[in-house]
C-alpha atoms as one frame of an Amber mdcrd trajectory, in Angstrom:
protein
  -1.208 -21.898  -8.607  -3.984 -21.737 -11.147  -4.829 -18.521 -12.961  -1.292
 -17.725 -14.086  -1.156 -15.550 -17.168  -0.040 -17.349 -20.307   1.817 -15.951
 -23.289   5.364 -15.765 -24.590   8.317 -17.709 -23.188   8.671 -17.141 -19.473
  11.174 -14.508 -18.296  13.198 -15.465 -15.194  12.233 -13.292 -12.244  14.438
 -11.269  -9.915  13.571 -13.133  -6.695  13.239 -16.608  -8.105  14.434 -19.142
  -5.540  13.710 -16.893  -2.539  11.372 -18.589  -0.042   8.977 -16.647   2.189
   6.653 -17.723   4.984   4.045 -15.131   5.917   2.195 -14.967   9.243   0.455
 -11.648   8.594  -2.973 -10.049   8.283  -4.704  -7.092   6.636  -2.337  -4.923
   4.538   1.018  -3.833   5.964   2.580  -7.310   6.130   0.772  -9.118   3.311
   1.579  -6.452   0.715   5.292  -6.979   1.273   4.757 -10.671   0.560   2.638
  -9.767  -2.469   5.443  -7.772  -4.093   8.010 -10.459  -3.306   5.758 -13.080
  -4.880   5.127 -10.953  -7.959   8.874 -10.942  -8.590   9.355 -14.675  -8.318
   9.662 -15.508  -4.620   7.762 -18.560  -3.385   5.462 -17.099  -0.725   3.501
 -19.361   1.620   0.803 -17.484   3.462  -0.275 -19.150   6.725  -3.863 -18.556
   7.892  -6.257 -19.910  10.476  -9.681 -21.149   9.509 -10.965 -20.463  13.027
  -9.625 -16.883  12.944  -9.277 -15.923   9.261  -7.754 -12.678   8.038  -9.986
  -9.706   8.791 -10.020  -8.782   5.117 -11.771 -12.072   4.415 -14.573 -11.513
   6.929 -14.896  -7.851   7.948 -14.122  -5.676   4.920 -16.424  -5.381   1.903
 -16.807  -5.161  -1.006 -17.824  -8.767  -1.527 -18.591 -10.257  -4.909 -22.283
  -9.546  -5.639 -22.520  -8.219  -2.044 -22.571 -11.815  -0.768 -20.092 -12.297
   2.114 -17.765 -15.268   1.954 -14.219 -16.197   2.929 -13.132 -16.173  -0.709
 -15.406 -13.403  -1.996 -13.816 -10.200  -0.730 -11.901  -7.885  -3.013  -9.744
  -6.483  -0.187  -8.128  -9.818   0.545  -7.633 -10.620  -3.142  -6.023  -7.264
  -3.946  -3.342  -7.607  -1.271  -2.590 -11.315  -1.588  -1.965 -12.276  -5.176
   1.017 -14.427  -6.160   1.056 -16.557  -2.990   0.305 -20.092  -1.881  -2.316
 -20.281   0.859  -2.338 -22.826   3.686  -4.268 -23.202   6.938  -2.592 -24.117
  10.214  -3.736 -24.035  13.842  -0.891 -22.350  15.721  -2.686 -22.881  19.028
  -2.067 -26.610  18.661   1.408 -27.840  19.709   1.718 -29.845  16.508   0.733
 -26.742  14.570   3.740 -24.955  16.004   5.948 -27.846  15.012   4.697 -27.660
  11.407   5.186 -23.885  11.481   8.767 -24.535  12.585   9.287 -26.677   9.499
   8.112 -23.763   7.357  10.548 -21.466   9.172  13.370 -23.943   8.532  12.459
 -23.960   4.830  12.142 -20.170   4.446  14.622 -17.398   3.729  12.243 -14.689
   4.970   9.532 -14.579   7.627   6.943 -11.774   7.603   4.634 -10.972  10.522
   2.693  -7.863  11.544   1.108  -8.694  14.885   1.280  -6.761  18.136   4.597
  -7.420  19.909   4.348 -10.604  21.952   1.903 -12.498  19.747   4.556 -14.409
  17.809   6.434 -15.209  21.024   3.292 -16.724  22.543   3.064 -18.942  19.474
   6.712 -19.966  19.808   7.640 -18.132  16.598   9.420 -14.958  17.691  12.791
 -14.054  16.187  14.847 -15.834  18.826  12.882 -19.048  18.324  12.996 -18.690
  14.533  16.751 -18.091  14.606  17.243 -21.259  16.626  15.463 -23.157  13.853
  17.034 -21.243  10.961  20.109 -19.141  11.865  20.109 -17.311   8.527  16.426
 -16.308   8.602  15.479 -12.738   7.672  12.633 -11.825   9.980  10.401  -8.795
   9.290   8.167  -7.523  12.093   5.915  -4.692  10.920   3.684  -3.248  13.634
   2.177   0.036  14.772   4.893   1.380  17.036   7.844  -0.944  16.610   8.955
  -3.641  19.016  10.300  -1.402  21.800   9.300   1.694  23.724   6.445   2.723
  26.045   3.807   2.455  23.293   5.064  -0.746  21.663   2.042  -2.760  22.806
  -0.482  -0.335  21.337  -3.003  -1.987  19.033  -4.654  -0.136  16.180  -5.146
   0.446  12.478  -4.074   2.910   9.833  -6.459   5.679  10.861  -4.927   5.883
  14.328  -1.412   5.896  12.895  -2.360   8.581  10.386  -3.480  10.754  13.276
  -0.499   9.992  15.510   1.919  10.702  12.664   0.523  14.213  12.311  -1.384
  13.931   9.040  -4.798  14.530  10.587  -3.588  17.748  12.205  -2.586  19.055
   8.772  -5.694  18.036   6.806  -8.999  19.897   6.872 -10.022  23.540   6.779
  -8.938  26.298   9.135 -12.468  26.786  10.473 -13.315  23.080  10.687 -12.355
  19.855  12.373  -9.304  17.775  11.449  -9.959  15.274   8.652  -8.777  11.691
   8.389  -7.075  10.647   5.189  -8.966   8.008   3.243  -8.129   4.466   4.296
  -5.139   3.048   6.198  -2.654   5.409   4.577   0.276   4.614   6.879  -0.066
   0.878   6.223   0.764   1.439   2.583   3.633   3.797   3.364   5.119   1.085
   5.595   4.868  -1.515   2.824   7.443   0.307   0.706   9.888   0.554   3.587
   9.319  -3.103   4.471  10.073  -4.201   0.932  13.244  -2.100   0.850  14.396
  -3.474   4.208  13.820  -7.094   3.195  15.706  -6.772  -0.081  18.577  -4.978
   1.698  18.718  -7.814   4.236  18.759 -10.341   1.386  21.758  -8.574  -0.133
  23.482  -8.520   3.268  22.913 -12.256   3.682  24.209 -12.933   0.177  27.463
 -11.180   1.101  27.859 -12.408   4.684  25.682 -15.504   5.076  23.950 -13.920
   8.069  20.266 -13.192   8.488  18.858 -10.410  10.634  15.825  -9.000  12.385
  13.903  -6.082  10.865  11.938  -4.013  13.386   9.648  -1.786  11.282   7.574
   0.906  12.992   4.646   2.019  10.849   4.318   5.124  13.043   7.874   6.152
  12.174   7.340   5.332   8.496   4.530   7.904   8.451   6.844  10.655   9.658
   8.784  10.421   6.389   5.811  11.877   4.529   5.391  15.021   6.611   9.083
  15.971   6.474   8.465  19.538   5.167   6.189  20.374   8.100   8.608  18.795
  10.573  11.522  20.747   9.114   9.618  24.044   9.240   8.891  23.451  12.907
  12.468  22.356  13.630  14.116  25.335  11.917  11.538  28.096  12.337   9.290
  27.031  15.190   6.279  27.072  12.856   3.264  24.979  13.828   1.400  24.411
  10.549  -2.319  25.032  10.427  -5.028  23.362   8.369  -5.267  25.159   5.027
  -7.846  23.109   3.172  -6.624  22.884  -0.419  -4.439  25.977  -0.221  -0.682
  26.256   0.078   1.461  28.989   1.658   3.785  28.745  -1.343   1.322  28.853
  -4.265  -1.742  30.731  -5.530  -3.974  29.782  -7.168  -3.741  26.388  -5.516
  -6.717  24.089  -5.085  -9.363  21.850  -6.607 -11.664  23.817  -8.891 -15.121
  22.760 -10.153 -15.427  21.985 -13.849 -18.171  21.204 -16.332 -20.049  18.023
 -15.535 -21.500  16.500 -12.412 -19.027  16.656  -9.527 -16.011  17.055 -11.814
 -12.879  18.842 -10.656  -9.354  19.781 -11.658  -6.477  20.677  -9.353  -4.241
  23.634 -10.197  -0.998  24.727  -8.522   0.749  27.971  -9.502   4.019  28.471
  -7.613   6.131  30.941  -9.610   5.563  34.237 -11.353   6.409  32.569 -14.651
   3.673  29.992 -14.019   1.242  32.768 -13.055   1.806  34.602 -16.327   1.501
  31.336 -18.249  -1.746  30.559 -16.414  -3.251  33.933 -17.309  -2.332  33.509
 -20.983  -3.714  29.956 -21.102  -6.948  31.074 -19.439  -7.309  33.942 -21.915
  -7.046  36.483 -19.098  -3.732  38.326 -19.699  -5.192  41.354 -17.905  -4.966
  39.507 -14.585  -1.190  39.952 -14.690  -1.763  43.726 -14.554  -4.171  43.550
 -11.611  -2.475  44.915  -8.491  -4.324  42.362  -6.347  -2.415  39.566  -8.091
   0.932  41.272  -8.775   2.924  38.890  -6.563   2.472  35.708  -4.582   1.966
  37.732  -1.403  -0.668  39.846  -3.138  -2.435  36.777  -4.523  -2.444  35.178
  -1.072  -3.928  38.364   0.397  -6.758  38.304  -2.163  -7.078  34.521  -2.511
 -10.863  34.364  -2.144 -11.282  36.789  -5.052  -8.657  34.953  -7.092 -10.300
  31.568  -6.521 -13.647  32.979  -7.595 -12.165  34.164 -10.896 -10.390  30.839
 -11.507 -13.564  28.932 -10.700 -15.560  31.057 -13.154 -13.083  30.000 -15.847
 -12.921  26.287 -14.983 -16.688  25.812 -14.653 -17.168  26.204 -18.389 -14.636
  23.500 -19.263 -14.212  19.801 -18.679 -11.473  18.816 -16.226  -9.578  17.158
 -19.083  -9.643  20.383 -21.077  -8.458  22.430 -18.098  -5.622  20.010 -17.403
  -4.429  19.757 -20.996  -4.656  23.508 -21.588  -2.647  24.361 -18.489  -0.113
  21.565 -18.833   0.564  22.666 -22.405   1.347  26.112 -20.994   3.693  24.686
 -18.358   1.281  25.049 -15.428   0.844  22.085 -13.038  -2.723  20.780 -13.245
  -4.451  17.425 -13.000  -7.904  15.903 -13.317  -9.474  14.702 -10.070 -10.200
  11.134 -11.115 -13.173   9.152  -9.900 -12.472   5.525  -9.100 -14.117   4.417
 -12.327 -11.755   6.712 -14.235  -8.750   4.799 -12.917  -9.888   1.568 -14.528
 -10.316   3.354 -17.863  -7.168   5.492 -17.733  -5.149   4.850 -20.929  -1.895
   5.542 -19.078  -2.578   2.810 -16.522  -3.781   0.493 -19.274  -0.594   1.073
 -21.265   1.555   0.134 -18.257  -0.615  -2.902 -17.436  -1.362  -1.779 -13.901
  -4.595  -3.781 -13.824  -4.155  -7.495 -14.500  -7.391  -9.438 -14.975  -7.003
 -13.016 -13.744  -9.727 -15.663 -13.383 -10.748 -16.498  -9.823 -13.099 -19.330
  -8.767 -15.443 -17.001  -6.845 -14.532 -13.466  -7.953 -14.560 -14.395 -11.663
 -12.254 -12.009 -13.590 -10.660  -9.942 -10.825  -8.380  -7.012 -11.665  -5.239
  -7.290  -9.554  -2.911  -4.319  -9.165   0.621  -4.730 -10.485   3.526  -3.097
  -8.625   4.162   0.583  -9.453   7.643  -0.162 -10.774   8.811  -2.229 -13.726
  12.095  -4.147 -13.767  13.176  -4.087 -17.396  14.860  -7.508 -17.380  12.672
  -9.288 -14.829   9.154  -7.821 -14.878   6.503  -8.843 -12.374   4.307 -11.856
 -13.058   1.016 -11.979 -11.157  -0.937 -15.053 -10.114  -4.372 -14.919  -8.552
  -4.932 -14.803  -4.796  -5.396 -18.125  -2.970  -8.605 -19.535  -1.595  -8.466
 -20.254   2.133  -6.295 -23.351   2.537  -6.182 -23.939  -1.206  -2.585 -25.135
  -1.296  -2.473 -27.268   1.830  -1.698 -30.447  -0.101   0.849 -28.821  -2.379
   2.756 -27.038   0.396   2.686 -29.750   3.042   3.375 -32.581   0.611   5.634
 -31.009  -2.013   7.414 -28.218  -0.125   7.705 -29.737   3.351   7.738 -33.336
   2.165   5.220 -34.611   4.714   3.930 -38.122   3.939   0.246 -38.486   3.153
  -0.496 -40.410   6.348   0.977 -37.591   8.463  -1.022 -34.979   6.595  -4.184
 -37.012   7.135  -3.405 -37.308  10.847  -2.758 -33.562  11.139  -6.103 -32.889
   9.475  -7.879 -35.330  11.780  -6.266 -33.715  14.830  -7.336 -30.209  13.740
  -3.775 -29.032  13.099  -4.272 -28.467   9.375  -7.704 -26.870   9.537
């Protein structure tokens, strides 16, 4: 693949030699393939030109606001480090070629509604007939079984069904959706863990297995405290805005500058005293209204007003550094532009600029973990069908005349 970063002698990668075929769309499936590819696996992403990935056609931003199959940042961000091919799975010969990819692969990734892969002759039972040691990951909304298994949807629905929406918002307002398909990205981590565990199992036993990943269930992992409180105490949590029942002050406070904020969380009495000293208000520790957490919660509107009066005169960076130096949890509320300029992220090479034929220098996101001996290597995302010749000729070994016939018959689109 073109666009590979150059530099010092190449370091062998952790998943080198692992082969992946990906029949997946949007985020939850493709991001698993992305992380596998970044650590050395050979990932072949199968797409349809007649029905391309929704991130290619439905989700801006597009480069220069001009739509195009290879111009969307969403697709690029979630699909680096892969080979891209096109294949018409509705065509009988397309299914035969897909079967050859399954025979070649160690891992198959798909994230369609249950039944879709079976209709294409590529469900787990069919794949296992072709390749008995295949590791097959199905990542879908509800899992493969149960009364809601056939439910279609996206991250916003799953966020709501998992309980997040009930917990976000203000007590006197409507529930609020979290930004973006939050549950999709939660599920990616679990999918990656499951695949690597299955790889280890196959290394020890020689046997593949089926991974049935429910994104709905993955979301429950992230509201465990609320679930436990209900299980043990019968508590039904209410929307609290930015407040917490276990901390005060606790919230996002306005700072100097246009729409600039800093979050502050004071949980213990030691942190409260440290906060008052750092803010230059030691007298607050003597105020009966704030003498304990219960007292601060009872007078939280007054407390927030005092904290806000202090933060408004300072930049969010100043507030954060002053409080952190005193041992008080605090953090700047970053704007998106701040993330690309953050020296911490720059130091850890989170953003990797790679040349792309239509996006120019696109900043791909590296994985949030670093393997000391086998760090990730990123390659740019593929154009639609870019690697048809390389994959079909070099990986599957199809002769040129067969490839030409498959193209003429509309199998390789």
